[in-house]
C-alpha positions as CSV (number, residue, x, y, z in Angstrom):
1,M,120.3,66.4,117.4
2,G,121.9,69.8,116.7
3,P,121.0,73.5,117.5
4,E,117.4,74.4,117.2
5,R,115.8,77.6,116.0
6,F,113.1,79.5,117.9
7,V,111.3,82.6,116.5
8,A,108.8,84.8,118.4
9,A,107.6,88.4,118.5
10,S,109.8,89.2,121.4
11,A,113.0,87.8,123.1
12,A,111.1,86.9,126.3
13,E,108.6,84.8,124.3
14,A,111.4,83.1,122.3
15,L,113.2,82.3,125.6
16,K,110.0,80.8,127.0
17,Q,109.8,78.5,123.8
18,V,113.4,77.4,124.4
19,R,112.7,76.6,128.0
20,R,109.6,74.6,127.2
21,A,111.3,72.7,124.3
22,L,114.8,72.1,125.6
23,G,114.6,72.6,129.3
24,P,116.2,75.1,131.8
25,D,119.7,73.8,131.1
26,A,119.7,74.6,127.4
27,M,122.4,77.0,126.1
28,V,121.7,80.0,123.9
29,L,124.1,80.1,120.9
30,S,122.8,83.4,119.3
31,T,120.0,85.9,119.2
32,K,119.2,88.3,116.4
33,E,116.3,90.3,115.0
34,T,114.6,89.1,111.8
35,A,111.7,90.0,109.7
36,E,109.7,87.4,111.6
37,G,110.7,88.7,115.0
38,V,113.5,87.7,117.4
39,E,115.4,84.5,116.5
40,I,117.3,82.5,119.1
41,M,119.5,79.5,118.4
42,A,119.8,77.1,121.3
43,I,121.1,73.6,122.0
44,T,120.8,71.1,124.8
45,P,123.9,70.1,126.8
46,D,123.5,66.4,125.7
47,A,123.4,67.4,122.0
48,L,126.4,69.6,122.4
49,D,128.4,66.8,124.1
50,Q,127.5,64.5,121.3
51,L,128.6,66.9,118.6
52,S,131.8,67.7,120.5
53,A,132.5,64.0,120.8
54,G,131.8,63.2,117.2
55,L,133.9,66.0,115.7
56,G,136.7,66.0,118.3
57,R,136.5,69.8,118.5
58,S,133.8,72.5,119.2
59,T,133.7,73.7,115.5
60,I,130.5,72.8,113.8
61,S,130.4,73.3,110.0
62,G,127.7,73.1,107.5
63,A,124.4,74.7,107.1
64,M,122.3,75.2,110.2
65,P,118.6,75.9,110.3
66,G,118.2,79.5,109.6
67,S,121.8,80.1,108.5
68,S,123.5,80.5,105.1
69,A,125.6,77.8,103.6
70,G,129.2,77.5,104.6
71,E,128.7,79.7,107.7
72,L,130.6,78.7,110.7
73,Y,129.4,78.5,114.3
74,S,131.7,78.0,117.2
75,A,129.9,76.0,119.8
76,P,131.8,75.8,123.1
77,P,131.8,72.5,124.9
78,R,129.9,72.1,128.1
79,R,132.2,72.7,131.1
80,S,132.2,70.7,134.3
81,A,133.6,71.5,137.8
82,A,136.7,69.5,136.9
83,T,137.4,71.3,133.6
84,S,140.4,73.5,133.6
85,G,141.4,76.3,131.3
86,P,139.7,79.6,130.3
87,S,136.0,80.0,130.3
88,F,134.0,81.0,127.4
89,P,132.1,84.3,128.0
90,H,129.4,83.4,125.5
91,E,128.5,80.1,127.3
92,L,124.9,80.5,128.9
93,V,122.2,78.2,130.0
94,I,118.6,79.1,129.4
95,S,117.8,79.4,133.1
96,D,120.3,82.2,133.4
97,V,119.0,83.9,130.2
98,I,115.5,83.9,131.6
99,K,116.7,85.8,134.6
100,S,118.9,88.4,132.9
101,Q,118.9,87.8,129.1
102,R,122.6,88.4,129.3
103,N,125.8,86.3,129.6
104,L,127.1,85.3,133.0
105,D,129.8,88.0,132.8
106,G,127.3,90.7,132.0
107,S,128.2,90.9,128.2
108,P,125.5,90.5,125.6
109,V,124.7,87.1,123.9
110,Y,126.6,87.4,120.5
111,T,125.1,86.4,117.1
112,P,126.7,83.8,114.9
113,E,127.9,86.6,112.5
114,Q,129.7,88.3,115.3
115,L,131.4,85.2,116.5
116,G,132.3,84.1,112.9
117,K,133.7,87.3,111.7
118,G,135.4,88.2,115.1
119,K,133.4,91.4,115.6
120,R,133.1,91.4,119.4
121,P,132.6,94.6,121.3
122,E,135.5,95.9,123.4
123,P,135.0,94.5,126.9
124,A,135.3,98.0,128.6
125,A,132.7,99.4,126.2
126,A,130.3,96.5,126.7
127,A,130.6,96.7,130.4
128,A,130.0,100.4,130.4
129,S,127.0,100.0,128.1
130,S,125.7,97.1,130.3
131,A,126.1,99.2,133.5
132,R,124.3,102.1,131.9
133,A,121.5,99.9,130.7
134,S,121.2,98.2,134.1
135,A,121.2,101.5,135.9
136,A,118.4,102.8,133.7
137,R,116.3,99.7,134.2
138,D,116.9,99.9,138.0
139,S,115.8,103.5,138.0
140,E,112.6,102.8,136.0
141,L,111.9,99.8,138.3
142,A,112.5,101.9,141.5
143,A,110.3,104.7,140.2
144,S,107.5,102.3,139.3
145,A,107.7,100.5,142.7
146,L,107.6,103.9,144.5
147,A,104.6,105.0,142.5
148,A,102.8,101.7,143.1
149,A,103.7,101.9,146.8
150,S,102.4,105.4,147.1
151,A,99.2,104.5,145.4
152,N,98.7,101.5,147.6
153,A,99.4,103.6,150.7
154,A,96.8,106.2,149.7
155,E,94.3,103.6,149.0
156,M,95.0,101.8,152.3
157,S,94.6,105.2,154.1
158,R,91.3,105.8,152.5
159,L,90.0,102.3,153.4
160,V,91.2,102.7,157.0
161,L,89.4,106.0,157.3
162,E,86.3,104.6,155.8
163,M,86.3,101.7,158.1
164,A,86.8,104.0,161.2
165,Q,83.8,106.1,160.0
166,V,81.6,103.0,159.7
167,K,82.8,101.7,163.2
168,N,82.0,105.1,164.8
169,L,78.5,105.2,163.2
170,L,77.8,101.6,164.3
171,Q,79.0,102.2,167.8
172,S,76.9,105.4,168.1
173,H,73.9,103.5,166.8
174,L,74.4,100.6,169.2
175,A,75.1,102.9,172.2
176,S,71.9,104.8,171.5
177,N,69.9,101.5,171.4
178,F,71.6,100.3,174.6
179,W,70.8,103.5,176.5
180,S,67.2,103.6,175.3
181,N,66.7,100.1,176.5
182,L,68.4,100.7,179.8
183,Q,66.2,103.7,180.5
184,Q,63.2,101.8,179.6
185,N,63.9,98.5,181.3
186,A,66.1,99.5,184.2
187,P,65.5,103.3,185.0
188,A,67.3,103.0,188.4
189,H,70.5,101.6,186.8
190,A,70.2,104.3,184.1
191,D,70.2,106.9,186.9
192,V,73.3,105.3,188.6
193,V,75.2,105.4,185.2
194,K,74.3,109.0,184.7
195,T,75.5,109.8,188.3
196,L,78.8,108.1,187.8
197,I,79.5,109.6,184.4
198,N,78.8,113.1,185.7
199,A,80.9,112.4,188.8
200,G,84.0,111.9,186.4
201,F,84.4,108.1,186.4
202,S,85.5,106.5,183.3
203,P,82.9,104.5,181.2
204,K,85.0,101.3,181.7
205,L,84.9,101.5,185.5
206,C,81.3,102.5,185.4
207,A,80.4,99.4,183.5
208,D,82.2,97.2,186.1
209,I,80.5,98.9,189.0
210,V,77.0,98.7,187.4
211,Q,77.6,95.0,186.8
212,A,78.3,94.5,190.5
213,I,75.2,96.1,191.9
214,P,71.9,94.3,192.4
215,K,69.4,94.0,189.5
216,D,66.6,95.3,191.6
217,G,66.3,98.4,193.8
218,D,65.6,102.1,193.7
219,T,68.1,104.7,192.8
220,A,69.1,105.7,196.4
221,T,69.6,102.0,197.4
222,L,71.8,101.4,194.3
223,L,73.9,104.6,194.8
224,K,74.6,103.5,198.4
225,R,75.7,100.2,197.1
226,V,77.9,101.9,194.6
227,S,79.6,104.0,197.3
228,D,80.3,100.9,199.3
229,I,81.9,99.2,196.2
230,L,84.1,102.2,195.7
231,E,85.2,102.2,199.2
232,A,86.2,98.6,198.9
233,L,88.1,99.1,195.7
234,I,90.3,102.0,196.9
235,R,93.7,100.5,198.1
236,V,95.4,102.4,200.8
237,Q,98.8,102.1,202.7
238,D,99.5,102.8,206.3
239,P,102.2,105.5,206.3
240,I,103.6,104.3,209.6
241,D,104.2,100.8,208.3
242,V,105.8,102.1,205.1
243,F,108.3,104.5,206.8
244,D,109.0,102.4,209.8
245,E,110.8,100.0,207.4
246,G,113.2,102.8,206.4
247,G,115.0,103.2,203.1
248,I,115.2,105.6,200.2
249,F,111.9,107.2,199.2
250,T,112.0,109.0,195.7
251,F,109.2,111.5,194.9
252,I,108.4,111.7,191.1
253,G,105.7,113.3,189.1
254,P,104.9,116.1,186.6
255,T,105.4,119.8,187.0
256,G,103.2,121.7,189.4
257,V,101.7,118.9,191.4
258,G,103.4,119.9,194.7
259,K,106.2,117.4,195.0
260,T,108.6,119.7,197.0
261,T,105.7,120.7,199.4
262,S,104.8,117.0,199.9
263,V,108.5,116.2,200.6
264,A,108.6,118.9,203.3
265,K,105.3,117.6,204.8
266,V,106.6,114.0,204.9
267,A,110.0,115.1,206.2
268,A,108.2,117.0,209.1
269,R,106.4,113.8,210.0
270,C,109.5,111.7,209.9
271,V,111.4,114.2,212.1
272,L,108.7,114.1,214.7
273,R,108.6,110.3,214.7
274,Y,112.3,109.4,214.2
275,G,114.3,112.5,215.0
276,R,116.2,114.8,212.7
277,N,119.3,112.7,213.0
278,Q,117.5,109.9,211.2
279,V,116.3,111.9,208.2
280,A,118.2,113.2,205.2
281,L,116.9,115.4,202.3
282,L,118.4,115.2,198.8
283,T,117.3,116.9,195.6
284,T,118.0,116.5,191.9
285,D,116.0,119.6,190.9
286,T,118.5,121.8,189.2
287,Y,116.1,122.9,186.4
288,R,113.7,125.3,188.1
289,I,114.8,128.6,189.4
290,G,114.5,128.7,193.1
291,A,113.4,125.1,193.5
292,Q,116.3,124.2,195.8
293,E,115.7,127.4,197.9
294,Q,112.1,126.4,198.6
295,L,113.1,123.0,199.9
296,K,115.9,124.6,202.0
297,V,113.5,127.0,203.6
298,F,111.4,124.0,204.7
299,A,114.5,122.1,205.8
300,K,115.8,125.0,207.8
301,I,112.5,125.1,209.8
302,L,113.0,121.3,210.4
303,G,116.7,121.6,211.2
304,L,117.7,119.3,208.2
305,P,120.5,119.9,205.6
306,V,119.6,119.7,202.0
307,V,122.1,118.1,199.6
308,S,122.0,118.7,195.8
309,V,122.8,116.0,193.4
310,R,124.4,116.5,190.0
311,D,124.4,113.0,188.3
312,S,124.0,109.3,189.0
313,D,127.5,108.9,190.3
314,D,127.0,111.9,192.7
315,L,123.7,110.5,193.7
316,A,125.1,107.2,194.6
317,A,128.0,108.7,196.5
318,K,125.5,110.9,198.5
319,L,123.2,108.0,199.3
320,K,126.2,106.0,200.6
321,E,127.0,109.0,202.9
322,A,123.4,109.1,204.1
323,S,123.1,105.3,204.5
324,K,123.4,105.6,208.3
325,R,120.1,107.4,208.4
326,K,116.9,105.6,208.6
327,I,114.9,107.8,206.2
328,V,116.3,109.3,203.0
329,L,113.8,111.5,201.1
330,L,114.8,112.3,197.5
331,D,113.0,115.2,195.8
332,T,113.2,115.2,191.9
333,A,112.6,117.8,189.2
334,G,109.1,118.3,187.9
335,V,109.2,117.0,184.4
336,G,106.4,116.5,181.9
337,Q,105.7,112.9,181.3
338,R,106.4,113.3,177.6
339,D,109.6,115.3,178.0
340,T,112.8,113.7,177.0
341,L,114.2,115.0,180.3
342,M,112.0,112.5,182.1
343,V,114.0,109.7,180.5
344,D,117.3,111.3,181.6
345,Q,116.0,111.6,185.1
346,T,114.8,108.0,185.2
347,Q,118.2,106.8,184.2
348,L,119.8,109.0,186.8
349,L,117.6,107.5,189.5
350,A,118.0,103.9,188.3
351,K,121.8,104.1,188.3
352,G,122.1,106.1,191.6
353,S,119.2,104.6,193.6
354,G,118.0,101.4,192.1
355,N,116.3,100.1,195.2
356,S,114.3,103.2,196.2
357,H,110.6,103.3,197.1
358,R,109.1,105.3,194.2
359,I,106.2,107.6,195.3
360,L,104.2,109.2,192.4
361,V,102.7,112.6,193.3
362,M,99.6,113.5,191.4
363,S,97.2,116.4,191.5
364,A,93.4,115.8,191.9
365,T,92.8,118.8,189.6
366,T,94.3,116.9,186.6
367,D,91.9,115.4,184.0
368,L,91.3,111.7,183.7
369,R,93.3,111.0,180.4
370,T,96.3,113.1,181.6
371,Q,96.4,111.1,184.8
372,E,96.4,107.9,182.8
373,D,99.2,109.2,180.6
374,V,101.3,110.1,183.6
375,I,100.9,106.7,185.2
376,M,101.6,104.6,182.1
377,L,104.6,106.7,181.0
378,H,106.2,106.8,184.4
379,N,105.8,103.0,184.8
380,R,107.0,102.4,181.3
381,A,110.1,104.7,181.7
382,D,111.6,102.3,184.3
383,S,109.9,98.9,184.1
384,A,112.2,97.5,186.8
385,E,111.1,100.0,189.4
386,R,107.3,100.3,189.4
387,I,105.4,102.9,191.3
388,K,105.0,101.7,194.9
389,S,102.8,104.5,196.4
390,V,100.8,107.6,195.3
391,I,100.3,110.9,197.1
392,V,97.3,112.9,195.8
393,T,97.5,116.6,196.2
394,K,95.1,119.6,195.9
395,T,92.1,117.6,196.9
396,D,90.7,120.9,198.4
397,E,90.9,122.6,194.9
398,A,89.4,119.8,192.8
399,A,85.7,119.9,191.9
400,L,85.9,116.2,191.0
401,V,88.0,113.6,192.8
402,A,86.5,110.7,190.9
403,P,89.0,110.8,188.0
404,I,92.0,110.3,190.2
405,L,90.3,107.5,192.2
406,D,89.3,106.0,188.9
407,C,92.9,105.8,187.8
408,L,94.1,104.4,191.2
409,I,91.5,101.7,191.1
410,R,92.1,100.6,187.5
411,Y,95.8,100.6,187.8
412,E,95.8,99.1,191.3
413,L,98.0,101.8,192.9
414,P,98.0,102.2,196.7
415,L,97.3,105.6,198.1
416,L,99.8,106.8,200.8
417,F,98.6,110.3,201.6
418,I,96.1,112.9,200.5
419,S,97.1,116.6,200.7
420,N,94.4,119.2,201.0
421,G,96.4,122.5,201.5
422,Q,99.8,124.2,201.6
423,R,100.4,124.2,205.3
424,V,103.5,122.2,206.5
425,P,102.9,119.7,207.9
426,E,99.3,120.0,208.9
427,D,97.7,119.6,205.5
428,L,98.8,116.0,204.8
429,N,96.6,113.2,205.9
430,P,96.4,109.3,205.7
431,P,93.8,108.3,203.1
432,N,90.3,107.5,204.2
433,P,88.4,105.4,201.6
434,Q,84.9,106.2,203.1
435,Y,85.6,110.0,202.8
436,L,87.1,109.6,199.3
437,S,84.1,107.5,198.1
438,H,81.7,110.1,199.5
439,R,83.6,112.9,197.9
440,A,83.7,111.1,194.6
441,M,79.9,110.5,194.5
442,H,79.1,114.2,195.5
443,P,81.1,116.5,193.2
444,R,81.4,120.1,194.2
445,T,79.7,122.1,191.5
446,L,77.8,125.4,191.4
447,S,76.1,124.7,188.2
448,E,74.5,121.8,186.3
449,E,75.2,123.3,182.9
450,S,78.6,121.7,182.7
451,G,77.1,118.2,183.4
452,I,76.4,115.5,180.8
453,S,72.7,115.2,179.8
454,A,70.9,112.0,179.3
455,E,71.0,112.6,175.4
456,Q,74.8,112.8,175.5
457,I,75.3,109.6,177.5
458,P,75.3,107.3,174.4
459,A,78.3,109.2,173.0
460,V,80.2,108.6,176.3
461,L,79.4,104.9,176.3
462,A,80.1,104.2,172.7
463,D,83.8,103.1,173.1
464,N,82.9,100.6,175.9
465,L,80.1,98.6,174.4
466,A,81.7,95.3,175.2
467,Q,81.6,96.0,179.0
468,W,78.2,97.6,178.9
469,S,76.6,94.7,177.0
470,K,76.8,92.6,180.2
471,T,74.7,95.2,182.3
472,P,71.0,94.5,183.1
473,N,68.6,96.0,180.6
């Protein structure tokens, strides 16, 4: 069996015919365009070996299918791993042609006429032409891929938006049905839900509380039960037990919540209990104008020095000097929870005081979602040192204290102090769960216009239908 001729409308179709007829190891001898289409001459490795053995050399003479009489074809022998000598650049198996439609060295597959007459392109010119053609193909493919990716991304965005709209419509519809059924079948529970929502509690905690109250009872009885549940859920710490152990206490939190004032109040209590020789004050607040002066005024009244800290190495050195004292209070700069400076400050504290007791100072006047943001980002900034205690400030200014209690309950954070004024050290008190529960259930408001009406309740409950589906209705 000798070389075989394959003709098709395109080179790709002709190569497919070669692959089907001769297998993936077939070698292409020539390609050319004819009136019938693209013509490919190919031969199997076994046939080529037989021809080579019969003739003794790789020259095949005589008329081939599709060739003129007397035309010569130079068919190179199949090379093995043990074969030495120069390789033939025009030797190519069909599996390689299918991938690239070029020789292994990047040059084109030559026609019999080119091989017979010795008309081969210059290697440099062929390589340059191949590189230009390859770059053009790559550019076209990249442009096509980019256009397809952009179209797919736009279509995906549209589908996601439509799905979100459908989800919101479905949630609103289900929430409206749930609220209507609850008002009709359990009106006392509906009154409890409305009271909790207007007090500032999150829908998630409301659902948990409503599930815990009895199925029967009037509104007043159920609200009393809710107050008892809240009182039991609030975790508190005894300040005496915390500070009697001694150590380094780092006060962290966002801007404007009253960290420096809280540090001064705690320092005054520690001086009264342990003496001024057992208390040290440090500060890393070098950002705010007058921040250190404020702490120094408080410290002067207490008879304590204030030591400023520049970086983590300085902090470690200053803490080593203060290690003989029982209580070390470290004031930090007020930094927004999404400010990159918070990361720098966290790294400073982690390197300089890795075993400190972290106390998060939060304002009761902050809204629910911002408080959640503060807690999550401060805990995430330094996962090795979690928040150990919380001081809640400005309870005297807040109309609602339910949002801050809601966060403390859901994130299981213990409350160390509540601050209800600017006086040092008077306006700092140990937490009283009974008082806080009562304050949470009885918001301070002068108008009912800012409250959430019964018609607006379904919109609030829509995102927590999974929890609410377990409530009595």
